Wavefront OBJ file of the C-alpha trace (Angstrom):
o trace
v 128.935 -44.066 -16.314
v 126.614 -44.925 -13.399
v 125.895 -41.244 -12.831
v 124.748 -40.870 -16.458
v 122.432 -43.862 -16.127
v 121.030 -42.469 -12.894
v 120.400 -39.048 -14.438
v 118.691 -40.539 -17.504
v 116.484 -42.696 -15.276
v 115.458 -39.681 -13.220
v 114.720 -37.644 -16.353
v 112.607 -40.445 -17.867
v 110.694 -40.948 -14.627
v 109.995 -37.212 -14.381
v 108.523 -37.043 -17.879
v 106.582 -40.331 -17.722
v 103.498 -38.738 -16.154
v 103.240 -36.062 -18.810
v 103.685 -38.582 -21.607
v 100.997 -40.980 -20.369
v 98.485 -38.341 -19.321
v 95.251 -38.283 -21.297
v 93.180 -35.230 -21.981
v 89.481 -35.505 -21.119
v 87.133 -35.662 -24.093
v 85.695 -32.369 -25.227
v 82.148 -31.784 -23.994
v 79.559 -32.098 -26.759
v 77.939 -28.866 -27.847
v 74.444 -30.366 -28.141
v 72.832 -32.033 -25.073
v 70.588 -34.153 -27.308
v 73.605 -35.606 -29.103
v 75.269 -36.243 -25.748
v 72.219 -38.135 -24.499
v 72.087 -40.184 -27.699
v 75.796 -41.011 -27.445
v 75.328 -42.056 -23.813
v 72.405 -44.287 -24.773
v 74.441 -45.939 -27.529
v 77.368 -46.472 -25.153
v 75.061 -47.962 -22.495
v 73.491 -50.329 -25.028
v 76.932 -51.442 -26.199
v 78.064 -52.024 -22.613
v 74.943 -54.094 -21.887
v 75.489 -56.173 -25.033
v 79.140 -56.737 -24.119
v 78.146 -57.814 -20.596
v 75.627 -60.310 -21.988
v 78.186 -61.747 -24.402
v 80.731 -62.038 -21.595
v 78.225 -63.894 -19.413
v 77.425 -66.330 -22.220
v 81.124 -66.950 -22.882
v 81.728 -67.581 -19.177
v 78.814 -70.031 -19.075
v 80.246 -71.899 -22.081
v 83.679 -72.017 -20.441
v 82.219 -73.431 -17.217
v 80.186 -76.022 -19.128
v 83.278 -77.072 -21.079
v 85.345 -77.328 -17.892
v 82.673 -79.409 -16.169
v 82.337 -81.691 -19.196
v 86.078 -82.294 -19.481
v 86.577 -82.832 -15.736
v 83.554 -85.137 -15.444
v 81.813 -82.930 -12.886
v 78.119 -83.661 -12.579
v 75.370 -81.511 -11.164
v 74.018 -78.081 -11.854
v 75.788 -74.792 -11.556
v 76.821 -73.515 -8.160
v 74.137 -71.501 -6.350
v 74.412 -67.755 -6.723
v 74.967 -65.598 -3.672
l 1 2 3 4 5 6 7 8 9 10 11 12 13 14 15 16 17 18 19 20 21 22 23 24 25 26 27 28 29 30 31 32 33 34 35 36 37 38 39 40 41 42 43 44 45 46 47 48 49 50 51 52 53 54 55 56 57 58 59 60 61 62 63 64 65 66 67 68 69 70 71 72 73 74 75 76 77
């Protein structure tokens, strides 16, 4: 019984890499479309970063309000 469990564990571990592997995306045929897609992705990443910063600022303000902490934000390094 233990030998069967051991063999199944080894077989599953051996195939795990192949199952989870991802293929790289196919290169676009048109360089102009690739540049446009990169620009759109960069704009989306910048927007997401701004939204994350605003959410973090709101979370800090809420924490400070609920804990009764006075003063401005900590100085940036």
